[in-house]
TIRODREN-584099 format. One record per residue: residue in one letter; x, y, z of N, C-alpha, C in turn. Coordinates in Angstrom, 1 decimal. Each point is the difference from the previous one (the first is absolute). Example, Ala and Ser with C-alpha at 12.3 -4.5 7.8 and 13.67 -1.06 7.14 Angstrom:
<rs>
@r->A, n.u->13.2, n.v->-5.7, n.w->7.8, ca.u->-0.9, ca.v->1.2, ca.w->0.0, c.u->0.9, c.v->1.2, c.w->0.0
@r->S, n.u->-0.4, n.v->1.1, n.w->-0.7, ca.u->0.9, ca.v->1.1, ca.w->0.0, c.u->-0.8, c.v->1.1, c.w->0.8
</rs>
This chain:
<rs>
@r->X, n.u->4.9, n.v->26.2, n.w->-22.7, ca.u->-1.2, ca.v->-0.6, ca.w->0.5, c.u->-0.4, c.v->0.8, c.w->1.3
@r->X, n.u->-1.3, n.v->0.2, n.w->0.0, ca.u->-0.6, ca.v->0.7, ca.w->1.1, c.u->-0.3, c.v->-1.0, c.w->1.2
@r->X, n.u->0.3, n.v->0.5, n.w->1.2, ca.u->-0.3, ca.v->-0.9, ca.w->1.1, c.u->-1.5, c.v->0.0, c.w->0.3
@r->X, n.u->-0.5, n.v->-1.1, n.w->0.4, ca.u->-1.5, ca.v->-0.1, ca.w->0.3, c.u->-0.2, c.v->0.8, c.w->1.3
@r->X, n.u->-1.3, n.v->0.4, n.w->0.1, ca.u->-0.3, ca.v->0.9, ca.w->1.1, c.u->-0.4, c.v->-0.9, c.w->1.3
@r->X, n.u->-0.1, n.v->-1.2, n.w->-0.2, ca.u->-0.4, ca.v->-0.8, ca.w->1.2, c.u->1.0, c.v->-1.1, c.w->0.2
@r->X, n.u->0.2, n.v->-0.4, n.w->1.2, ca.u->1.0, ca.v->-0.9, ca.w->0.4, c.u->-0.3, c.v->-1.4, c.w->-0.3
@r->X, n.u->-1.3, n.v->-0.4, n.w->-0.1, ca.u->-0.5, ca.v->-1.3, ca.w->-0.3, c.u->0.5, c.v->-0.5, c.w->-1.3
@r->X, n.u->0.3, n.v->0.9, n.w->-0.9, ca.u->0.5, ca.v->-0.4, ca.w->-1.3, c.u->1.3, c.v->-0.8, c.w->0.1
@r->X, n.u->1.0, n.v->0.5, n.w->0.8, ca.u->1.3, ca.v->-0.7, ca.w->0.1, c.u->-0.2, c.v->-1.3, c.w->0.8
@r->X, n.u->-0.9, n.v->-0.1, n.w->1.0, ca.u->-0.2, ca.v->-1.2, ca.w->0.7, c.u->-0.6, c.v->-1.1, c.w->-0.9
@r->X, n.u->-0.9, n.v->0.4, n.w->-0.9, ca.u->-0.6, ca.v->-0.9, ca.w->-0.9, c.u->1.0, c.v->-0.5, c.w->-1.0
@r->X, n.u->0.8, n.v->1.0, n.w->-0.5, ca.u->1.1, ca.v->-0.3, ca.w->-1.0, c.u->1.0, c.v->-1.1, c.w->0.6
@r->X, n.u->0.3, n.v->0.1, n.w->1.3, ca.u->0.9, ca.v->-0.9, ca.w->0.6, c.u->-0.6, c.v->-1.4, c.w->0.2
@r->X, n.u->-1.3, n.v->-0.1, n.w->0.2, ca.u->-0.6, ca.v->-1.2, ca.w->0.3, c.u->-0.3, c.v->-0.8, c.w->-1.3
@r->X, n.u->-0.3, n.v->0.8, n.w->-1.1, ca.u->-0.3, ca.v->-0.7, ca.w->-1.3, c.u->1.3, c.v->-0.7, c.w->-0.5
@r->X, n.u->-0.2, n.v->-0.9, n.w->-1.0, ca.u->1.1, ca.v->-0.7, ca.w->-0.5, c.u->0.0, c.v->0.2, c.w->-1.6
@r->X, n.u->1.2, n.v->-0.1, n.w->-0.6, ca.u->0.1, ca.v->0.2, ca.w->-1.4, c.u->-0.5, c.v->-1.3, c.w->-0.7
@r->X, n.u->-0.2, n.v->0.1, n.w->-1.3, ca.u->-0.4, ca.v->-1.1, ca.w->-0.8, c.u->1.0, c.v->-1.2, c.w->0.1
@r->X, n.u->1.2, n.v->0.3, n.w->0.0, ca.u->1.1, ca.v->-1.1, ca.w->0.0, c.u->0.0, c.v->-0.6, c.w->1.4
@r->X, n.u->-0.2, n.v->0.8, n.w->1.1, ca.u->-0.1, ca.v->-0.5, ca.w->1.3, c.u->-1.2, c.v->-0.9, c.w->0.2
@r->X, n.u->-1.1, n.v->0.4, n.w->-0.7, ca.u->-1.2, ca.v->-0.9, ca.w->0.1, c.u->0.2, c.v->-1.3, c.w->-0.8
@r->X, n.u->0.8, n.v->0.0, n.w->-1.1, ca.u->0.3, ca.v->-1.2, ca.w->-0.7, c.u->0.8, c.v->-0.9, c.w->0.9
@r->X, n.u->1.0, n.v->0.5, n.w->0.7, ca.u->0.8, ca.v->-0.8, ca.w->0.9, c.u->-0.9, c.v->-0.6, c.w->1.1
@r->X, n.u->-0.8, n.v->0.8, n.w->0.6, ca.u->-0.9, ca.v->-0.5, ca.w->1.0, c.u->-0.9, c.v->-1.1, c.w->-0.5
@r->X, n.u->-0.6, n.v->0.2, n.w->-1.2, ca.u->-0.9, ca.v->-1.1, ca.w->-0.5, c.u->0.8, c.v->-1.2, c.w->-0.4
@r->X, n.u->1.2, n.v->0.1, n.w->-0.5, ca.u->0.9, ca.v->-1.1, ca.w->-0.3, c.u->0.3, c.v->-0.8, c.w->1.3
@r->X, n.u->0.4, n.v->0.8, n.w->1.0, ca.u->0.3, ca.v->-0.7, ca.w->1.3, c.u->-1.2, c.v->-0.8, c.w->0.5
@r->X, n.u->-1.2, n.v->0.6, n.w->0.0, ca.u->-1.2, ca.v->-0.7, ca.w->0.4, c.u->-0.2, c.v->-1.2, c.w->-0.8
@r->X, n.u->0.1, n.v->0.1, n.w->-1.3, ca.u->-0.2, ca.v->-1.1, ca.w->-0.9, c.u->1.0, c.v->-1.1, c.w->0.3
@r->X, n.u->1.2, n.v->0.3, n.w->0.2, ca.u->1.1, ca.v->-1.0, ca.w->0.2, c.u->-0.3, c.v->-0.8, c.w->1.3
@r->X, n.u->-0.3, n.v->0.7, n.w->1.0, ca.u->-0.3, ca.v->-0.6, ca.w->1.3, c.u->-1.2, c.v->-1.0, c.w->-0.1
@r->X, n.u->-1.0, n.v->0.5, n.w->-0.7, ca.u->-1.2, ca.v->-0.8, ca.w->-0.1, c.u->0.3, c.v->-1.2, c.w->-0.9
@r->X, n.u->0.7, n.v->0.2, n.w->-1.1, ca.u->0.3, ca.v->-1.1, ca.w->-0.9, c.u->1.0, c.v->-1.1, c.w->0.6
@r->X, n.u->1.0, n.v->0.4, n.w->0.7, ca.u->1.1, ca.v->-0.9, ca.w->0.4, c.u->-0.1, c.v->-0.3, c.w->1.5
@r->X, n.u->-0.7, n.v->0.8, n.w->0.8, ca.u->-0.1, ca.v->-0.3, ca.w->1.4, c.u->1.1, c.v->0.5, c.w->0.9
@r->X, n.u->0.9, n.v->0.8, n.w->-0.7, ca.u->1.2, ca.v->0.6, ca.w->0.8, c.u->0.4, c.v->1.3, c.w->-0.7
@r->X, n.u->0.7, n.v->0.8, n.w->0.7, ca.u->0.4, ca.v->1.3, ca.w->-0.5, c.u->1.1, c.v->-0.2, c.w->-1.1
@r->X, n.u->0.0, n.v->0.9, n.w->-1.0, ca.u->1.1, ca.v->0.0, ca.w->-1.0, c.u->1.3, c.v->0.7, c.w->0.5
@r->X, n.u->1.1, n.v->-0.3, n.w->-0.7, ca.u->1.2, ca.v->0.8, ca.w->0.2, c.u->-0.2, c.v->1.2, c.w->-0.9
@r->X, n.u->0.9, n.v->1.0, n.w->0.2, ca.u->0.0, ca.v->1.2, ca.w->-0.9, c.u->0.3, c.v->-0.4, c.w->-1.4
@r->X, n.u->0.9, n.v->-1.0, n.w->-0.2, ca.u->0.3, ca.v->-0.5, ca.w->-1.3, c.u->-1.2, c.v->-0.6, c.w->-0.7
@r->X, n.u->-0.8, n.v->-0.8, n.w->0.7, ca.u->-1.2, ca.v->-0.6, ca.w->-0.6, c.u->-1.0, c.v->1.1, c.w->-0.3
@r->X, n.u->-0.2, n.v->1.0, n.w->0.8, ca.u->-0.9, ca.v->1.1, ca.w->-0.3, c.u->0.5, c.v->0.7, c.w->-1.2
@r->X, n.u->1.3, n.v->0.3, n.w->-0.1, ca.u->0.5, ca.v->0.7, ca.w->-1.2, c.u->-0.2, c.v->-0.8, c.w->-1.3
@r->X, n.u->0.2, n.v->-1.3, n.w->0.1, ca.u->-0.2, ca.v->-0.9, ca.w->-1.1, c.u->-1.5, c.v->0.1, c.w->-0.5
@r->X, n.u->-0.9, n.v->-0.1, n.w->0.9, ca.u->-1.5, ca.v->0.0, ca.w->-0.3, c.u->-0.4, c.v->1.4, c.w->-0.6
@r->X, n.u->0.7, n.v->1.0, n.w->0.4, ca.u->-0.3, ca.v->1.4, ca.w->-0.4, c.u->0.8, c.v->0.5, c.w->-1.2
@r->X, n.u->0.9, n.v->-0.9, n.w->-0.5, ca.u->1.0, ca.v->0.4, ca.w->-1.0, c.u->0.7, c.v->1.3, c.w->0.3
@r->X, n.u->0.5, n.v->0.0, n.w->1.2, ca.u->0.7, ca.v->1.2, ca.w->0.5, c.u->1.3, c.v->-0.4, c.w->0.6
@r->X, n.u->0.8, n.v->0.9, n.w->0.5, ca.u->1.3, ca.v->-0.3, ca.w->0.7, c.u->-0.3, c.v->0.0, c.w->1.5
@r->X, n.u->0.9, n.v->-0.8, n.w->0.7, ca.u->-0.2, ca.v->-0.2, ca.w->1.4, c.u->0.1, c.v->1.3, c.w->0.8
@r->X, n.u->0.9, n.v->0.9, n.w->-0.4, ca.u->0.1, ca.v->1.2, ca.w->0.8, c.u->-1.3, c.v->0.9, c.w->-0.1
@r->X, n.u->-0.6, n.v->0.0, n.w->-1.1, ca.u->-1.3, ca.v->0.8, ca.w->-0.1, c.u->-1.1, c.v->-0.6, c.w->0.8
@r->X, n.u->-0.1, n.v->-1.4, n.w->0.0, ca.u->-1.0, ca.v->-0.7, ca.w->0.8, c.u->0.3, c.v->0.3, c.w->1.5
@r->X, n.u->1.3, n.v->-0.1, n.w->0.4, ca.u->0.4, ca.v->0.2, ca.w->1.4, c.u->-0.5, c.v->1.4, c.w->0.4
@r->X, n.u->0.3, n.v->1.0, n.w->-0.8, ca.u->-0.4, ca.v->1.4, ca.w->0.4, c.u->-1.5, c.v->0.1, c.w->0.1
@r->X, n.u->-0.8, n.v->-0.6, n.w->-0.9, ca.u->-1.4, ca.v->0.1, ca.w->0.0, c.u->-0.6, c.v->-0.7, c.w->1.3
@r->X, n.u->0.6, n.v->-1.2, n.w->0.3, ca.u->-0.5, ca.v->-0.7, ca.w->1.2, c.u->0.4, c.v->0.8, c.w->1.2
@r->X, n.u->1.1, n.v->0.6, n.w->0.1, ca.u->0.4, ca.v->0.8, ca.w->1.1, c.u->-1.0, c.v->1.2, c.w->0.2
@r->X, n.u->-0.4, n.v->0.6, n.w->-1.1, ca.u->-1.0, ca.v->1.1, ca.w->0.1, c.u->-1.3, c.v->-0.6, c.w->0.5
@r->X, n.u->-0.4, n.v->-1.2, n.w->-0.5, ca.u->-1.3, ca.v->-0.6, ca.w->0.5, c.u->0.1, c.v->-0.4, c.w->1.5
@r->X, n.u->1.2, n.v->-0.4, n.w->0.4, ca.u->0.2, ca.v->-0.3, ca.w->1.5, c.u->-0.2, c.v->1.3, c.w->0.8
@r->X, n.u->0.6, n.v->1.1, n.w->-0.5, ca.u->-0.1, ca.v->1.3, ca.w->0.7, c.u->-1.4, c.v->0.5, c.w->0.1
@r->X, n.u->-0.8, n.v->-0.3, n.w->-1.1, ca.u->-1.4, ca.v->0.5, ca.w->0.0, c.u->-1.0, c.v->-0.9, c.w->0.7
@r->X, n.u->0.5, n.v->-1.2, n.w->0.5, ca.u->-0.8, ca.v->-0.9, ca.w->0.7, c.u->-0.8, c.v->-1.0, c.w->-0.8
@r->X, n.u->0.4, n.v->-0.2, n.w->-1.2, ca.u->-0.7, ca.v->-1.0, ca.w->-0.8, c.u->0.6, c.v->-1.4, c.w->0.1
@r->X, n.u->1.3, n.v->-0.1, n.w->0.3, ca.u->0.8, ca.v->-1.2, ca.w->0.0, c.u->0.8, c.v->0.0, c.w->1.3
@r->X, n.u->0.3, n.v->-1.2, n.w->0.5, ca.u->0.9, ca.v->-0.1, ca.w->1.2, c.u->1.1, c.v->-1.0, c.w->-0.4
@r->X, n.u->1.1, n.v->0.1, n.w->0.8, ca.u->1.1, ca.v->-0.9, ca.w->-0.3, c.u->0.7, c.v->-0.2, c.w->1.4
@r->X, n.u->0.4, n.v->-1.2, n.w->0.3, ca.u->0.7, ca.v->-0.3, ca.w->1.3, c.u->1.5, c.v->0.2, c.w->-0.1
@r->X, n.u->0.5, n.v->1.1, n.w->0.4, ca.u->1.4, ca.v->0.4, ca.w->0.1, c.u->0.8, c.v->-0.4, c.w->-1.3
@r->X, n.u->-0.6, n.v->0.3, n.w->-1.1, ca.u->0.7, ca.v->-0.2, ca.w->-1.3, c.u->0.3, c.v->-1.5, c.w->-0.4
@r->X, n.u->-0.6, n.v->-0.9, n.w->0.7, ca.u->0.2, ca.v->-1.4, ca.w->-0.3, c.u->-0.7, c.v->-0.4, c.w->-1.3
@r->X, n.u->0.5, n.v->-1.0, n.w->-0.7, ca.u->-0.7, ca.v->-0.4, ca.w->-1.3, c.u->-1.3, c.v->-0.7, c.w->0.3
@r->X, n.u->-0.9, n.v->0.1, n.w->-0.9, ca.u->-1.3, ca.v->-0.7, ca.w->0.0, c.u->-0.8, c.v->0.4, c.w->1.2
@r->X, n.u->0.1, n.v->1.2, n.w->0.5, ca.u->-0.8, ca.v->0.5, ca.w->1.1, c.u->-0.9, c.v->1.2, c.w->-0.4
@r->X, n.u->0.0, n.v->0.3, n.w->-1.2, ca.u->-0.9, ca.v->1.1, ca.w->-0.5, c.u->-1.5, c.v->-0.5, c.w->0.2
@r->X, n.u->-0.8, n.v->0.9, n.w->0.5, ca.u->-1.4, ca.v->-0.3, ca.w->0.3, c.u->-0.8, c.v->1.2, c.w->-0.4
@r->X, n.u->-1.1, n.v->-0.2, n.w->-0.7, ca.u->-0.9, ca.v->1.1, ca.w->-0.3, c.u->-0.9, c.v->0.3, c.w->1.2
@r->X, n.u->0.0, n.v->1.2, n.w->0.5, ca.u->-0.7, ca.v->0.4, ca.w->1.2, c.u->-1.4, c.v->0.5, c.w->-0.4
@r->X, n.u->0.0, n.v->0.8, n.w->-1.0, ca.u->-1.3, ca.v->0.5, ca.w->-0.5, c.u->0.1, c.v->0.2, c.w->-1.5
@r->X, n.u->-1.1, n.v->-0.2, n.w->-0.7, ca.u->-0.1, ca.v->0.3, ca.w->-1.4, c.u->-0.3, c.v->1.4, c.w->-0.3
@r->X, n.u->0.4, n.v->0.5, n.w->-1.2, ca.u->-0.2, ca.v->1.4, ca.w->-0.3, c.u->-1.5, c.v->0.2, c.w->-0.4
@r->X, n.u->-0.6, n.v->1.0, n.w->0.6, ca.u->-1.3, ca.v->0.4, ca.w->-0.3, c.u->0.0, c.v->1.3, c.w->-0.7
@r->X, n.u->-0.5, n.v->0.1, n.w->-1.2, ca.u->0.1, ca.v->1.2, ca.w->-0.8, c.u->-0.9, c.v->1.1, c.w->0.5
@r->X, n.u->-0.9, n.v->-0.3, n.w->0.9, ca.u->-0.9, ca.v->1.0, ca.w->0.6, c.u->0.7, c.v->0.8, c.w->1.1
@r->X, n.u->1.2, n.v->-0.5, n.w->0.4, ca.u->0.8, ca.v->0.7, ca.w->1.1, c.u->0.4, c.v->1.4, c.w->-0.5
</rs>
Protein backbone atom coordinates (compact mmCIF):
# COMPACT_ATOMS: atom_id res chain seq x y z
CA UNK A 1 0.00 0.00 0.00
CA UNK A 2 1.30 3.42 -0.92
CA UNK A 3 1.26 6.08 1.74
CA UNK A 4 -0.91 9.10 0.98
CA UNK A 5 0.91 12.32 0.24
CA UNK A 6 -1.07 14.42 2.66
CA UNK A 7 -1.40 14.13 6.42
CA UNK A 8 -5.12 14.93 6.51
CA UNK A 9 -5.86 11.45 5.15
CA UNK A 10 -4.79 9.76 8.40
CA UNK A 11 -6.59 12.30 10.56
CA UNK A 12 -9.80 11.71 8.61
CA UNK A 13 -9.28 7.94 8.75
CA UNK A 14 -8.97 8.06 12.55
CA UNK A 15 -12.10 10.20 12.99
CA UNK A 16 -14.29 8.11 10.69
CA UNK A 17 -16.01 5.03 12.03
CA UNK A 18 -16.52 1.60 10.53
CA UNK A 19 -19.91 0.22 9.53
CA UNK A 20 -20.06 -2.02 12.60
CA UNK A 21 -19.11 0.85 14.91
CA UNK A 22 -21.89 2.89 13.30
CA UNK A 23 -24.33 0.03 13.97
CA UNK A 24 -23.31 -0.02 17.65
CA UNK A 25 -23.71 3.77 17.88
CA UNK A 26 -27.17 3.66 16.28
CA UNK A 27 -28.25 0.75 18.49
CA UNK A 28 -27.05 2.60 21.58
CA UNK A 29 -28.99 5.72 20.56
CA UNK A 30 -32.11 3.68 19.83
CA UNK A 31 -31.92 1.78 23.13
CA UNK A 32 -31.59 4.95 25.20
CA UNK A 33 -34.46 6.60 23.33
CA UNK A 34 -36.67 3.49 23.61
CA UNK A 35 -36.02 2.58 27.26
CA UNK A 36 -34.93 5.87 28.81
CA UNK A 37 -31.69 4.45 30.21
CA UNK A 38 -28.37 3.18 28.94
CA UNK A 39 -27.96 -0.50 28.01
CA UNK A 40 -25.41 -2.91 29.40
CA UNK A 41 -22.85 -4.41 27.02
CA UNK A 42 -24.78 -7.67 27.18
CA UNK A 43 -28.03 -5.96 26.15
CA UNK A 44 -26.25 -4.23 23.25
CA UNK A 45 -24.73 -7.55 22.17
CA UNK A 46 -28.16 -9.20 22.26
CA UNK A 47 -29.71 -6.45 20.11
CA UNK A 48 -26.86 -6.69 17.60
CA UNK A 49 -26.66 -10.50 17.57
CA UNK A 50 -23.01 -10.26 18.53
CA UNK A 51 -20.80 -11.30 21.41
CA UNK A 52 -20.14 -9.04 24.39
CA UNK A 53 -16.38 -8.79 23.77
CA UNK A 54 -16.87 -7.46 20.22
CA UNK A 55 -19.40 -4.89 21.40
CA UNK A 56 -17.10 -3.83 24.24
CA UNK A 57 -14.22 -3.27 21.80
CA UNK A 58 -16.38 -1.25 19.42
CA UNK A 59 -17.79 0.90 22.24
CA UNK A 60 -14.24 1.50 23.53
CA UNK A 61 -13.22 2.72 20.06
CA UNK A 62 -16.28 5.00 19.94
CA UNK A 63 -15.33 6.40 23.36
CA UNK A 64 -11.76 7.04 22.12
CA UNK A 65 -13.12 8.82 19.01
CA UNK A 66 -15.45 11.01 21.08
CA UNK A 67 -18.81 9.62 19.99
CA UNK A 68 -19.71 7.98 23.32
CA UNK A 69 -18.89 8.67 26.97
CA UNK A 70 -18.86 6.40 30.01
CA UNK A 71 -18.43 7.23 33.70
CA UNK A 72 -15.47 5.26 35.04
CA UNK A 73 -16.62 1.95 33.56
CA UNK A 74 -19.84 1.83 35.60
CA UNK A 75 -22.83 -0.01 34.15
CA UNK A 76 -25.62 1.90 32.42
CA UNK A 77 -23.58 5.08 32.07
CA UNK A 78 -22.96 4.94 28.32
CA UNK A 79 -24.10 8.15 26.66
CA UNK A 80 -24.03 9.24 23.01
CA UNK A 81 -22.15 12.53 22.76
CA UNK A 82 -22.48 13.04 19.03
CA UNK A 83 -24.04 11.20 16.13
CA UNK A 84 -21.98 10.11 13.15
CA UNK A 85 -22.15 12.48 10.23
CA UNK A 86 -21.12 10.92 6.92
CA UNK A 87 -20.04 14.30 5.60
CA UNK A 88 -17.11 14.40 8.06
